[in-house]
CHARMM internal coordinates of N, CA and C (Angstrom, degrees):
IC EDIT
DIST 1 N 1 CA 1.3472
DIST 1 CA 1 C 1.6014
ANGL 1 N 1 CA 1 C 111.75
DIST 1 C 2 N 1.3076
ANGL 1 CA 1 C 2 N 118.57
DIHE 1 N 1 CA 1 C 2 N 138.25
DIST 2 N 2 CA 1.5050
ANGL 1 C 2 N 2 CA 120.17
DIHE 1 CA 1 C 2 N 2 CA -176.64
DIST 2 CA 2 C 1.4170
ANGL 2 N 2 CA 2 C 110.00
DIHE 1 C 2 N 2 CA 2 C -77.67
DIST 2 C 3 N 1.2072
ANGL 2 CA 2 C 3 N 109.48
DIHE 2 N 2 CA 2 C 3 N 151.06
DIST 3 N 3 CA 1.5632
ANGL 2 C 3 N 3 CA 119.14
DIHE 2 CA 2 C 3 N 3 CA 176.64
DIST 3 CA 3 C 1.4841
ANGL 3 N 3 CA 3 C 117.41
DIHE 2 C 3 N 3 CA 3 C -54.90
DIST 3 C 4 N 1.3216
ANGL 3 CA 3 C 4 N 113.79
DIHE 3 N 3 CA 3 C 4 N -38.91
DIST 4 N 4 CA 1.5097
ANGL 3 C 4 N 4 CA 119.68
DIHE 3 CA 3 C 4 N 4 CA 177.82
DIST 4 CA 4 C 1.6216
ANGL 4 N 4 CA 4 C 111.14
DIHE 3 C 4 N 4 CA 4 C -68.93
DIST 4 C 5 N 1.2732
ANGL 4 CA 4 C 5 N 118.33
DIHE 4 N 4 CA 4 C 5 N -36.30
DIST 5 N 5 CA 1.5266
ANGL 4 C 5 N 5 CA 122.45
DIHE 4 CA 4 C 5 N 5 CA 172.42
DIST 5 CA 5 C 1.5263
ANGL 5 N 5 CA 5 C 108.54
DIHE 4 C 5 N 5 CA 5 C -64.67
DIST 5 C 6 N 1.2654
ANGL 5 CA 5 C 6 N 118.59
DIHE 5 N 5 CA 5 C 6 N -38.91
DIST 6 N 6 CA 1.4875
ANGL 5 C 6 N 6 CA 116.32
DIHE 5 CA 5 C 6 N 6 CA -179.51
DIST 6 CA 6 C 1.4688
ANGL 6 N 6 CA 6 C 106.39
DIHE 5 C 6 N 6 CA 6 C -68.50
DIST 6 C 7 N 1.3127
ANGL 6 CA 6 C 7 N 121.97
DIHE 6 N 6 CA 6 C 7 N -42.44
DIST 7 N 7 CA 1.3289
ANGL 6 C 7 N 7 CA 125.18
DIHE 6 CA 6 C 7 N 7 CA -171.17
DIST 7 CA 7 C 1.5753
ANGL 7 N 7 CA 7 C 109.09
DIHE 6 C 7 N 7 CA 7 C -71.71
DIST 7 C 8 N 1.3231
ANGL 7 CA 7 C 8 N 118.09
DIHE 7 N 7 CA 7 C 8 N -34.72
DIST 8 N 8 CA 1.4969
ANGL 7 C 8 N 8 CA 119.27
DIHE 7 CA 7 C 8 N 8 CA 174.23
DIST 8 CA 8 C 1.5475
ANGL 8 N 8 CA 8 C 110.80
DIHE 7 C 8 N 8 CA 8 C -65.14
DIST 8 C 9 N 1.3385
ANGL 8 CA 8 C 9 N 115.27
DIHE 8 N 8 CA 8 C 9 N -38.32
DIST 9 N 9 CA 1.3210
ANGL 8 C 9 N 9 CA 122.07
DIHE 8 CA 8 C 9 N 9 CA -174.93
DIST 9 CA 9 C 1.6157
ANGL 9 N 9 CA 9 C 108.55
DIHE 8 C 9 N 9 CA 9 C -65.13
DIST 9 C 10 N 1.3182
ANGL 9 CA 9 C 10 N 113.30
DIHE 9 N 9 CA 9 C 10 N -52.25
DIST 10 N 10 CA 1.5213
ANGL 9 C 10 N 10 CA 117.45
DIHE 9 CA 9 C 10 N 10 CA 173.74
DIST 10 CA 10 C 1.4438
ANGL 10 N 10 CA 10 C 111.42
DIHE 9 C 10 N 10 CA 10 C -54.67
DIST 10 C 11 N 1.3161
ANGL 10 CA 10 C 11 N 121.39
DIHE 10 N 10 CA 10 C 11 N -48.74
DIST 11 N 11 CA 1.4413
ANGL 10 C 11 N 11 CA 123.14
DIHE 10 CA 10 C 11 N 11 CA -178.90
DIST 11 CA 11 C 1.5814
ANGL 11 N 11 CA 11 C 111.20
DIHE 10 C 11 N 11 CA 11 C -53.51
DIST 11 C 12 N 1.3069
ANGL 11 CA 11 C 12 N 114.57
DIHE 11 N 11 CA 11 C 12 N -48.63
DIST 12 N 12 CA 1.3076
ANGL 11 C 12 N 12 CA 121.17
DIHE 11 CA 11 C 12 N 12 CA 179.66
DIST 12 CA 12 C 1.5588
ANGL 12 N 12 CA 12 C 115.23
DIHE 11 C 12 N 12 CA 12 C -58.04
DIST 12 C 13 N 1.3277
ANGL 12 CA 12 C 13 N 107.73
DIHE 12 N 12 CA 12 C 13 N -40.71
DIST 13 N 13 CA 1.5766
ANGL 12 C 13 N 13 CA 119.45
DIHE 12 CA 12 C 13 N 13 CA -175.81
DIST 13 CA 13 C 1.5858
ANGL 13 N 13 CA 13 C 104.29
DIHE 12 C 13 N 13 CA 13 C -63.99
DIST 13 C 14 N 1.3956
ANGL 13 CA 13 C 14 N 119.10
DIHE 13 N 13 CA 13 C 14 N -51.32
DIST 14 N 14 CA 1.4420
ANGL 13 C 14 N 14 CA 120.18
DIHE 13 CA 13 C 14 N 14 CA -177.47
DIST 14 CA 14 C 1.4852
ANGL 14 N 14 CA 14 C 113.23
DIHE 13 C 14 N 14 CA 14 C -66.67
DIST 14 C 15 N 1.2589
ANGL 14 CA 14 C 15 N 117.82
DIHE 14 N 14 CA 14 C 15 N -33.82
DIST 15 N 15 CA 1.5418
ANGL 14 C 15 N 15 CA 119.92
DIHE 14 CA 14 C 15 N 15 CA 178.41
DIST 15 CA 15 C 1.5352
ANGL 15 N 15 CA 15 C 105.77
DIHE 14 C 15 N 15 CA 15 C -68.50
DIST 15 C 16 N 1.3408
ANGL 15 CA 15 C 16 N 120.52
DIHE 15 N 15 CA 15 C 16 N -47.95
DIST 16 N 16 CA 1.4276
ANGL 15 C 16 N 16 CA 119.20
DIHE 15 CA 15 C 16 N 16 CA -179.82
DIST 16 CA 16 C 1.5179
ANGL 16 N 16 CA 16 C 113.20
DIHE 15 C 16 N 16 CA 16 C -60.93
DIST 16 C 17 N 1.3084
ANGL 16 CA 16 C 17 N 112.58
DIHE 16 N 16 CA 16 C 17 N -41.68
DIST 17 N 17 CA 1.5134
ANGL 16 C 17 N 17 CA 118.43
DIHE 16 CA 16 C 17 N 17 CA 178.98
DIST 17 CA 17 C 1.5362
ANGL 17 N 17 CA 17 C 113.79
DIHE 16 C 17 N 17 CA 17 C -57.31
DIST 17 C 18 N 1.3882
ANGL 17 CA 17 C 18 N 111.39
DIHE 17 N 17 CA 17 C 18 N -40.95
DIST 18 N 18 CA 1.5431
ANGL 17 C 18 N 18 CA 118.92
DIHE 17 CA 17 C 18 N 18 CA 175.33
DIST 18 CA 18 C 1.4704
ANGL 18 N 18 CA 18 C 111.80
DIHE 17 C 18 N 18 CA 18 C -62.01
DIST 18 C 19 N 1.3362
ANGL 18 CA 18 C 19 N 115.22
DIHE 18 N 18 CA 18 C 19 N -47.15
DIST 19 N 19 CA 1.4610
ANGL 18 C 19 N 19 CA 118.80
DIHE 18 CA 18 C 19 N 19 CA 178.22
DIST 19 CA 19 C 1.5892
ANGL 19 N 19 CA 19 C 113.39
DIHE 18 C 19 N 19 CA 19 C -64.22
DIST 19 C 20 N 1.2049
ANGL 19 CA 19 C 20 N 116.79
DIHE 19 N 19 CA 19 C 20 N -41.59
DIST 20 N 20 CA 1.3927
ANGL 19 C 20 N 20 CA 122.23
DIHE 19 CA 19 C 20 N 20 CA 178.55
DIST 20 CA 20 C 1.5035
ANGL 20 N 20 CA 20 C 114.33
DIHE 19 C 20 N 20 CA 20 C -63.35
DIST 20 C 21 N 1.3678
ANGL 20 CA 20 C 21 N 116.82
DIHE 20 N 20 CA 20 C 21 N -46.35
DIST 21 N 21 CA 1.3362
ANGL 20 C 21 N 21 CA 124.53
DIHE 20 CA 20 C 21 N 21 CA 177.96
DIST 21 CA 21 C 1.5365
ANGL 21 N 21 CA 21 C 113.53
DIHE 20 C 21 N 21 CA 21 C -63.58
DIST 21 C 22 N 1.3113
ANGL 21 CA 21 C 22 N 115.11
DIHE 21 N 21 CA 21 C 22 N -44.08
DIST 22 N 22 CA 1.4540
ANGL 21 C 22 N 22 CA 121.33
DIHE 21 CA 21 C 22 N 22 CA 177.09
DIST 22 CA 22 C 1.5177
ANGL 22 N 22 CA 22 C 113.76
DIHE 21 C 22 N 22 CA 22 C -64.63
DIST 22 C 23 N 1.2714
ANGL 22 CA 22 C 23 N 118.38
DIHE 22 N 22 CA 22 C 23 N -37.69
DIST 23 N 23 CA 1.5212
ANGL 22 C 23 N 23 CA 121.40
DIHE 22 CA 22 C 23 N 23 CA 173.52
DIST 23 CA 23 C 1.4010
ANGL 23 N 23 CA 23 C 112.22
DIHE 22 C 23 N 23 CA 23 C -62.96
DIST 23 C 24 N 1.3800
ANGL 23 CA 23 C 24 N 117.22
DIHE 23 N 23 CA 23 C 24 N -39.60
DIST 24 N 24 CA 1.4160
ANGL 23 C 24 N 24 CA 121.55
DIHE 23 CA 23 C 24 N 24 CA -177.57
DIST 24 CA 24 C 1.5596
ANGL 24 N 24 CA 24 C 115.44
DIHE 23 C 24 N 24 CA 24 C -74.51
DIST 24 C 25 N 1.3625
ANGL 24 CA 24 C 25 N 115.68
DIHE 24 N 24 CA 24 C 25 N -21.85
DIST 25 N 25 CA 1.4829
ANGL 24 C 25 N 25 CA 119.60
DIHE 24 CA 24 C 25 N 25 CA -170.98
DIST 25 CA 25 C 1.5914
ANGL 25 N 25 CA 25 C 104.68
DIHE 24 C 25 N 25 CA 25 C -127.07
DIST 25 C 26 N 1.2367
ANGL 25 CA 25 C 26 N 122.06
DIHE 25 N 25 CA 25 C 26 N 23.96
DIST 26 N 26 CA 1.5065
ANGL 25 C 26 N 26 CA 126.17
DIHE 25 CA 25 C 26 N 26 CA -170.01
DIST 26 CA 26 C 1.4113
ANGL 26 N 26 CA 26 C 112.81
DIHE 25 C 26 N 26 CA 26 C -61.66
DIST 26 C 27 N 1.3557
ANGL 26 CA 26 C 27 N 122.08
DIHE 26 N 26 CA 26 C 27 N -39.14
DIST 27 N 27 CA 1.4265
ANGL 26 C 27 N 27 CA 124.36
DIHE 26 CA 26 C 27 N 27 CA -178.77
DIST 27 CA 27 C 1.4760
ANGL 27 N 27 CA 27 C 112.88
DIHE 26 C 27 N 27 CA 27 C -65.74
DIST 27 C 28 N 1.3265
ANGL 27 CA 27 C 28 N 122.48
DIHE 27 N 27 CA 27 C 28 N -42.54
DIST 28 N 28 CA 1.4196
ANGL 27 C 28 N 28 CA 128.18
DIHE 27 CA 27 C 28 N 28 CA -178.09
DIST 28 CA 28 C 1.5691
ANGL 28 N 28 CA 28 C 109.74
DIHE 27 C 28 N 28 CA 28 C -76.10
DIST 28 C 29 N 1.2927
ANGL 28 CA 28 C 29 N 120.10
DIHE 28 N 28 CA 28 C 29 N -37.86
DIST 29 N 29 CA 1.4628
ANGL 28 C 29 N 29 CA 122.38
DIHE 28 CA 28 C 29 N 29 CA 174.31
DIST 29 CA 29 C 1.4900
ANGL 29 N 29 CA 29 C 109.26
DIHE 28 C 29 N 29 CA 29 C -64.06
DIST 29 C 30 N 1.2855
ANGL 29 CA 29 C 30 N 122.13
DIHE 29 N 29 CA 29 C 30 N -45.81
DIST 30 N 30 CA 1.3902
ANGL 29 C 30 N 30 CA 126.13
DIHE 29 CA 29 C 30 N 30 CA -178.74
DIST 30 CA 30 C 1.5452
ANGL 30 N 30 CA 30 C 107.10
DIHE 29 C 30 N 30 CA 30 C -65.99
DIST 30 C 31 N 1.2367
ANGL 30 CA 30 C 31 N 120.02
DIHE 30 N 30 CA 30 C 31 N -41.37
DIST 31 N 31 CA 1.5776
ANGL 30 C 31 N 31 CA 120.92
DIHE 30 CA 30 C 31 N 31 CA 178.48
DIST 31 CA 31 C 1.5532
ANGL 31 N 31 CA 31 C 107.24
DIHE 30 C 31 N 31 CA 31 C -60.04
DIST 31 C 32 N 1.3209
ANGL 31 CA 31 C 32 N 118.52
DIHE 31 N 31 CA 31 C 32 N -40.51
DIST 32 N 32 CA 1.4223
ANGL 31 C 32 N 32 CA 120.19
DIHE 31 CA 31 C 32 N 32 CA -174.40
DIST 32 CA 32 C 1.5693
ANGL 32 N 32 CA 32 C 108.17
DIHE 31 C 32 N 32 CA 32 C -71.16
DIST 32 C 33 N 1.3068
ANGL 32 CA 32 C 33 N 118.39
DIHE 32 N 32 CA 32 C 33 N -39.29
DIST 33 N 33 CA 1.3857
ANGL 32 C 33 N 33 CA 125.50
DIHE 32 CA 32 C 33 N 33 CA 179.47
DIST 33 CA 33 C 1.6038
ANGL 33 N 33 CA 33 C 109.63
DIHE 32 C 33 N 33 CA 33 C -64.13
DIST 33 C 34 N 1.3029
ANGL 33 CA 33 C 34 N 116.34
DIHE 33 N 33 CA 33 C 34 N -32.88
DIST 34 N 34 CA 1.5386
ANGL 33 C 34 N 34 CA 118.46
DIHE 33 CA 33 C 34 N 34 CA -175.51
DIST 34 CA 34 C 1.5210
ANGL 34 N 34 CA 34 C 105.55
DIHE 33 C 34 N 34 CA 34 C -83.27
DIST 34 C 35 N 1.3904
ANGL 34 CA 34 C 35 N 119.24
DIHE 34 N 34 CA 34 C 35 N -41.03
DIST 35 N 35 CA 1.3431
ANGL 34 C 35 N 35 CA 121.25
DIHE 34 CA 34 C 35 N 35 CA -175.78
DIST 35 CA 35 C 1.6001
ANGL 35 N 35 CA 35 C 109.91
DIHE 34 C 35 N 35 CA 35 C -150.43
DIST 35 C 36 N 1.2548
ANGL 35 CA 35 C 36 N 117.49
DIHE 35 N 35 CA 35 C 36 N 89.66
DIST 36 N 36 CA 1.4171
ANGL 35 C 36 N 36 CA 120.40
DIHE 35 CA 35 C 36 N 36 CA -177.74
DIST 36 CA 36 C 1.6088
ANGL 36 N 36 CA 36 C 111.56
DIHE 35 C 36 N 36 CA 36 C -57.60
DIST 36 C 37 N 1.2760
ANGL 36 CA 36 C 37 N 113.63
DIHE 36 N 36 CA 36 C 37 N 141.45
DIST 37 N 37 CA 1.3673
ANGL 36 C 37 N 37 CA 122.56
DIHE 36 CA 36 C 37 N 37 CA -178.89
DIST 37 CA 37 C 1.4766
ANGL 37 N 37 CA 37 C 115.33
DIHE 36 C 37 N 37 CA 37 C 152.01
DIST 37 C 38 N 1.3468
ANGL 37 CA 37 C 38 N 113.95
DIHE 37 N 37 CA 37 C 38 N 102.17
DIST 38 N 38 CA 1.5678
ANGL 37 C 38 N 38 CA 118.24
DIHE 37 CA 37 C 38 N 38 CA -171.71
DIST 38 CA 38 C 1.5397
ANGL 38 N 38 CA 38 C 111.65
DIHE 37 C 38 N 38 CA 38 C -58.89
DIST 38 C 39 N 1.3606
ANGL 38 CA 38 C 39 N 115.34
DIHE 38 N 38 CA 38 C 39 N -43.82
DIST 39 N 39 CA 1.3647
ANGL 38 C 39 N 39 CA 116.78
DIHE 38 CA 38 C 39 N 39 CA -172.83
DIST 39 CA 39 C 1.5374
ANGL 39 N 39 CA 39 C 109.54
DIHE 38 C 39 N 39 CA 39 C -65.56
DIST 39 C 40 N 1.4204
ANGL 39 CA 39 C 40 N 116.22
DIHE 39 N 39 CA 39 C 40 N -45.56
DIST 40 N 40 CA 1.3650
ANGL 39 C 40 N 40 CA 122.38
DIHE 39 CA 39 C 40 N 40 CA 176.22
DIST 40 CA 40 C 1.6207
ANGL 40 N 40 CA 40 C 115.99
DIHE 39 C 40 N 40 CA 40 C -50.96
DIST 40 C 41 N 1.3389
ANGL 40 CA 40 C 41 N 111.73
DIHE 40 N 40 CA 40 C 41 N -47.93
DIST 41 N 41 CA 1.4089
ANGL 40 C 41 N 41 CA 118.18
DIHE 40 CA 40 C 41 N 41 CA 178.67
DIST 41 CA 41 C 1.6100
ANGL 41 N 41 CA 41 C 111.57
DIHE 40 C 41 N 41 CA 41 C -67.20
DIST 41 C 42 N 1.2706
ANGL 41 CA 41 C 42 N 116.41
DIHE 41 N 41 CA 41 C 42 N -41.74
DIST 42 N 42 CA 1.4235
ANGL 41 C 42 N 42 CA 125.08
DIHE 41 CA 41 C 42 N 42 CA 179.07
DIST 42 CA 42 C 1.6026
ANGL 42 N 42 CA 42 C 112.04
DIHE 41 C 42 N 42 CA 42 C -58.20
DIST 42 C 43 N 1.3511
ANGL 42 CA 42 C 43 N 114.05
DIHE 42 N 42 CA 42 C 43 N -40.25
DIST 43 N 43 CA 1.5441
ANGL 42 C 43 N 43 CA 117.97
DIHE 42 CA 42 C 43 N 43 CA 178.07
DIST 43 CA 43 C 1.5210
ANGL 43 N 43 CA 43 C 106.23
DIHE 42 C 43 N 43 CA 43 C -72.25
DIST 43 C 44 N 1.3183
ANGL 43 CA 43 C 44 N 117.80
DIHE 43 N 43 CA 43 C 44 N -42.62
DIST 44 N 44 CA 1.4819
ANGL 43 C 44 N 44 CA 123.06
DIHE 43 CA 43 C 44 N 44 CA -170.81
DIST 44 CA 44 C 1.6079
ANGL 44 N 44 CA 44 C 108.08
DIHE 43 C 44 N 44 CA 44 C -68.04
DIST 44 C 45 N 1.2936
ANGL 44 CA 44 C 45 N 118.92
DIHE 44 N 44 CA 44 C 45 N -34.97
DIST 45 N 45 CA 1.4157
ANGL 44 C 45 N 45 CA 121.77
DIHE 44 CA 44 C 45 N 45 CA -171.70
DIST 45 CA 45 C 1.5625
ANGL 45 N 45 CA 45 C 106.26
DIHE 44 C 45 N 45 CA 45 C -104.08
DIST 45 C 46 N 1.3708
ANGL 45 CA 45 C 46 N 124.06
DIHE 45 N 45 CA 45 C 46 N -13.07
DIST 46 N 46 CA 1.3823
ANGL 45 C 46 N 46 CA 120.05
DIHE 45 CA 45 C 46 N 46 CA 173.95
DIST 46 CA 46 C 1.5844
ANGL 46 N 46 CA 46 C 110.91
DIHE 45 C 46 N 46 CA 46 C 78.44
DIST 46 C 47 N 1.3204
ANGL 46 CA 46 C 47 N 116.21
DIHE 46 N 46 CA 46 C 47 N 35.71
DIST 47 N 47 CA 1.3675
ANGL 46 C 47 N 47 CA 120.76
DIHE 46 CA 46 C 47 N 47 CA -179.74
DIST 47 CA 47 C 1.5489
ANGL 47 N 47 CA 47 C 107.74
DIHE 46 C 47 N 47 CA 47 C -131.33
DIST 47 C 48 N 1.3824
ANGL 47 CA 47 C 48 N 116.07
DIHE 47 N 47 CA 47 C 48 N 160.71
DIST 48 N 48 CA 1.4108
ANGL 47 C 48 N 48 CA 123.34
DIHE 47 CA 47 C 48 N 48 CA 172.16
DIST 48 CA 48 C 1.5658
ANGL 48 N 48 CA 48 C 116.76
DIHE 47 C 48 N 48 CA 48 C -56.51
DIST 48 C 49 N 1.3163
ANGL 48 CA 48 C 49 N 115.81
DIHE 48 N 48 CA 48 C 49 N 140.27
DIST 49 N 49 CA 1.5271
ANGL 48 C 49 N 49 CA 115.80
DIHE 48 CA 48 C 49 N 49 CA 177.73
DIST 49 CA 49 C 1.4660
ANGL 49 N 49 CA 49 C 114.72
DIHE 48 C 49 N 49 CA 49 C -61.72
DIST 49 C 50 N 1.3210
ANGL 49 CA 49 C 50 N 114.04
DIHE 49 N 49 CA 49 C 50 N -30.06
DIST 50 N 50 CA 1.5585
ANGL 49 C 50 N 50 CA 119.05
DIHE 49 CA 49 C 50 N 50 CA 176.11
DIST 50 CA 50 C 1.5704
ANGL 50 N 50 CA 50 C 109.40
DIHE 49 C 50 N 50 CA 50 C -65.09
DIST 50 C 51 N 1.2921
ANGL 50 CA 50 C 51 N 117.05
DIHE 50 N 50 CA 50 C 51 N -31.14
DIST 51 N 51 CA 1.5151
ANGL 50 C 51 N 51 CA 122.92
DIHE 50 CA 50 C 51 N 51 CA -173.99
DIST 51 CA 51 C 1.5654
ANGL 51 N 51 CA 51 C 99.59
DIHE 50 C 51 N 51 CA 51 C -72.62
DIST 51 C 52 N 1.2372
ANGL 51 CA 51 C 52 N 117.18
DIHE 51 N 51 CA 51 C 52 N -54.19
DIST 52 N 52 CA 1.4604
ANGL 51 C 52 N 52 CA 119.67
DIHE 51 CA 51 C 52 N 52 CA 178.99
DIST 52 CA 52 C 1.4818
ANGL 52 N 52 CA 52 C 111.11
DIHE 51 C 52 N 52 CA 52 C -54.34
DIST 52 C 53 N 1.2195
ANGL 52 CA 52 C 53 N 118.67
DIHE 52 N 52 CA 52 C 53 N -50.21
DIST 53 N 53 CA 1.5026
ANGL 52 C 53 N 53 CA 116.41
DIHE 52 CA 52 C 53 N 53 CA 177.39
DIST 53 CA 53 C 1.4997
ANGL 53 N 53 CA 53 C 116.52
DIHE 52 C 53 N 53 CA 53 C -52.99
DIST 53 C 54 N 1.3813
ANGL 53 CA 53 C 54 N 113.29
DIHE 53 N 53 CA 53 C 54 N -43.27
DIST 54 N 54 CA 1.5358
ANGL 53 C 54 N 54 CA 118.96
DIHE 53 CA 53 C 54 N 54 CA -177.46
DIST 54 CA 54 C 1.6088
ANGL 54 N 54 CA 54 C 109.49
DIHE 53 C 54 N 54 CA 54 C -69.58
DIST 54 C 55 N 1.1816
ANGL 54 CA 54 C 55 N 117.30
DIHE 54 N 54 CA 54 C 55 N -33.52
DIST 55 N 55 CA 1.4548
ANGL 54 C 55 N 55 CA 120.92
DIHE 54 CA 54 C 55 N 55 CA 170.83
DIST 55 CA 55 C 1.5300
ANGL 55 N 55 CA 55 C 117.40
DIHE 54 C 55 N 55 CA 55 C -64.07
DIST 55 C 56 N 1.3497
ANGL 55 CA 55 C 56 N 115.58
DIHE 55 N 55 CA 55 C 56 N -43.28
DIST 56 N 56 CA 1.3673
ANGL 55 C 56 N 56 CA 120.87
DIHE 55 CA 55 C 56 N 56 CA 173.35
DIST 56 CA 56 C 1.5335
ANGL 56 N 56 CA 56 C 116.63
DIHE 55 C 56 N 56 CA 56 C -69.91
DIST 56 C 57 N 1.3435
ANGL 56 CA 56 C 57 N 115.49
DIHE 56 N 56 CA 56 C 57 N -40.61
DIST 57 N 57 CA 1.4295
ANGL 56 C 57 N 57 CA 120.80
DIHE 56 CA 56 C 57 N 57 CA 172.67
DIST 57 CA 57 C 1.4756
ANGL 57 N 57 CA 57 C 113.79
DIHE 56 C 57 N 57 CA 57 C -60.69
DIST 57 C 58 N 1.2400
ANGL 57 CA 57 C 58 N 118.59
DIHE 57 N 57 CA 57 C 58 N -44.12
DIST 58 N 58 CA 1.4959
ANGL 57 C 58 N 58 CA 122.39
DIHE 57 CA 57 C 58 N 58 CA -178.03
DIST 58 CA 58 C 1.4074
ANGL 58 N 58 CA 58 C 110.44
DIHE 57 C 58 N 58 CA 58 C -67.18
DIST 58 C 59 N 1.4307
ANGL 58 CA 58 C 59 N 115.45
DIHE 58 N 58 CA 58 C 59 N -42.44
DIST 59 N 59 CA 1.5308
ANGL 58 C 59 N 59 CA 116.24
DIHE 58 CA 58 C 59 N 59 CA 174.62
DIST 59 CA 59 C 1.3896
ANGL 59 N 59 CA 59 C 111.52
DIHE 58 C 59 N 59 CA 59 C -57.39
DIST 59 C 60 N 1.3527
ANGL 59 CA 59 C 60 N 123.21
DIHE 59 N 59 CA 59 C 60 N -43.00
DIST 60 N 60 CA 1.5057
ANGL 59 C 60 N 60 CA 126.30
DIHE 59 CA 59 C 60 N 60 CA -173.36
DIST 60 CA 60 C 1.4941
ANGL 60 N 60 CA 60 C 107.27
DIHE 59 C 60 N 60 CA 60 C -69.26
DIST 60 C 61 N 1.4459
ANGL 60 CA 60 C 61 N 115.88
DIHE 60 N 60 CA 60 C 61 N -34.39
DIST 61 N 61 CA 1.4595
ANGL 60 C 61 N 61 CA 115.19
DIHE 60 CA 60 C 61 N 61 CA -179.76
DIST 61 CA 61 C 1.5737
ANGL 61 N 61 CA 61 C 108.02
DIHE 60 C 61 N 61 CA 61 C -72.60
DIST 61 C 62 N 1.2143
ANGL 61 CA 61 C 62 N 118.93
DIHE 61 N 61 CA 61 C 62 N -39.19
DIST 62 N 62 CA 1.5890
ANGL 61 C 62 N 62 CA 122.23
DIHE 61 CA 61 C 62 N 62 CA 173.93
DIST 62 CA 62 C 1.4393
ANGL 62 N 62 CA 62 C 113.34
DIHE 61 C 62 N 62 CA 62 C -56.22
DIST 62 C 63 N 1.3308
ANGL 62 CA 62 C 63 N 116.72
DIHE 62 N 62 CA 62 C 63 N -45.55
DIST 63 N 63 CA 1.4017
ANGL 62 C 63 N 63 CA 121.31
DIHE 62 CA 62 C 63 N 63 CA 174.60
DIST 63 CA 63 C 1.4063
ANGL 63 N 63 CA 63 C 122.02
DIHE 62 C 63 N 63 CA 63 C -63.51
DIST 63 C 64 N 1.3605
ANGL 63 CA 63 C 64 N 113.39
DIHE 63 N 63 CA 63 C 64 N -32.39
DIST 64 N 64 CA 1.5333
ANGL 63 C 64 N 64 CA 124.98
DIHE 63 CA 63 C 64 N 64 CA 173.69
DIST 64 CA 64 C 1.5406
ANGL 64 N 64 CA 64 C 104.57
DIHE 63 C 64 N 64 CA 64 C -68.49
DIST 64 C 65 N 1.3672
ANGL 64 CA 64 C 65 N 115.88
DIHE 64 N 64 CA 64 C 65 N -50.24
DIST 65 N 65 CA 1.4736
ANGL 64 C 65 N 65 CA 120.57
DIHE 64 CA 64 C 65 N 65 CA -172.61
DIST 65 CA 65 C 1.5915
ANGL 65 N 65 CA 65 C 105.26
DIHE 64 C 65 N 65 CA 65 C -57.68
DIST 65 C 66 N 1.3005
ANGL 65 CA 65 C 66 N 116.46
DIHE 65 N 65 CA 65 C 66 N -51.47
DIST 66 N 66 CA 1.5727
ANGL 65 C 66 N 66 CA 122.82
DIHE 65 CA 65 C 66 N 66 CA 178.59
DIST 66 CA 66 C 1.4730
ANGL 66 N 66 CA 66 C 114.76
DIHE 65 C 66 N 66 CA 66 C -53.90
DIST 66 C 67 N 1.4494
ANGL 66 CA 66 C 67 N 116.28
DIHE 66 N 66 CA 66 C 67 N -40.40
DIST 67 N 67 CA 1.4647
ANGL 66 C 67 N 67 CA 121.96
DIHE 66 CA 66 C 67 N 67 CA 178.17
DIST 67 CA 67 C 1.5958
ANGL 67 N 67 CA 67 C 109.77
DIHE 66 C 67 N 67 CA 67 C -62.92
DIST 67 C 68 N 1.3070
ANGL 67 CA 67 C 68 N 111.24
DIHE 67 N 67 CA 67 C 68 N -45.98
DIST 68 N 68 CA 1.4779
ANGL 67 C 68 N 68 CA 120.31
DIHE 67 CA 67 C 68 N 68 CA -177.79
DIST 68 CA 68 C 1.5954
ANGL 68 N 68 CA 68 C 110.77
DIHE 67 C 68 N 68 CA 68 C -59.73
DIST 68 C 69 N 1.3487
ANGL 68 CA 68 C 69 N 109.15
DIHE 68 N 68 CA 68 C 69 N -47.84
DIST 69 N 69 CA 1.5386
ANGL 68 C 69 N 69 CA 116.42
DIHE 68 CA 68 C 69 N 69 CA 175.19
DIST 69 CA 69 C 1.4726
ANGL 69 N 69 CA 69 C 106.43
DIHE 68 C 69 N 69 CA 69 C -55.44
DIST 69 C 70 N 1.3261
ANGL 69 CA 69 C 70 N 123.37
DIHE 69 N 69 CA 69 C 70 N -49.53
DIST 70 N 70 CA 1.4553
ANGL 69 C 70 N 70 CA 119.96
DIHE 69 CA 69 C 70 N 70 CA -174.01
DIST 70 CA 70 C 1.4705
ANGL 70 N 70 CA 70 C 111.90
DIHE 69 C 70 N 70 CA 70 C -64.22
DIST 70 C 71 N 1.3888
ANGL 70 CA 70 C 71 N 115.78
DIHE 70 N 70 CA 70 C 71 N -33.67
DIST 71 N 71 CA 1.4970
ANGL 70 C 71 N 71 CA 115.95
DIHE 70 CA 70 C 71 N 71 CA 177.92
DIST 71 CA 71 C 1.4676
ANGL 71 N 71 CA 71 C 112.79
DIHE 70 C 71 N 71 CA 71 C -69.08
DIST 71 C 72 N 1.3736
ANGL 71 CA 71 C 72 N 118.50
DIHE 71 N 71 CA 71 C 72 N -35.33
DIST 72 N 72 CA 1.4423
ANGL 71 C 72 N 72 CA 126.27
DIHE 71 CA 71 C 72 N 72 CA -179.55
DIST 72 CA 72 C 1.5559
ANGL 72 N 72 CA 72 C 107.44
DIHE 71 C 72 N 72 CA 72 C -65.83
DIST 72 C 73 N 1.3162
ANGL 72 CA 72 C 73 N 117.75
DIHE 72 N 72 CA 72 C 73 N -35.30
DIST 73 N 73 CA 1.4160
ANGL 72 C 73 N 73 CA 118.41
DIHE 72 CA 72 C 73 N 73 CA -177.80
DIST 73 CA 73 C 1.4800
ANGL 73 N 73 CA 73 C 117.82
DIHE 72 C 73 N 73 CA 73 C -76.81
DIST 73 C 74 N 1.3461
ANGL 73 CA 73 C 74 N 111.39
DIHE 73 N 73 CA 73 C 74 N -18.80
DIST 74 N 74 CA 1.4653
ANGL 73 C 74 N 74 CA 120.39
DIHE 73 CA 73 C 74 N 74 CA 171.84
DIST 74 CA 74 C 1.4919
ANGL 74 N 74 CA 74 C 120.49
DIHE 73 C 74 N 74 CA 74 C -66.95
DIST 74 C 75 N 1.4126
ANGL 74 CA 74 C 75 N 110.73
DIHE 74 N 74 CA 74 C 75 N -30.63
DIST 75 N 75 CA 1.4425
ANGL 74 C 75 N 75 CA 123.28
DIHE 74 CA 74 C 75 N 75 CA 176.46
DIST 75 CA 75 C 1.4732
ANGL 75 N 75 CA 75 C 113.55
DIHE 74 C 75 N 75 CA 75 C -64.42
END
COOR INIT
IC SEED 1 N 1 CA 1 C
IC BUILD
């Protein structure tokens, strides 16, 4: 398999992963974007603060990966 094919596959994987994760956690992510505050969102959604933190952290990592992929494709 060629390196470019593997790279395209990985890029597609991370982009799809980001979209899937966002759609699964859209409410919490949107709440954080409107009014950051883990405790506030935790109380509003009835989930643990650490779970809110993990969702936001994972979303940020997914966005970062997608941005890196876009930069790599420009080259």
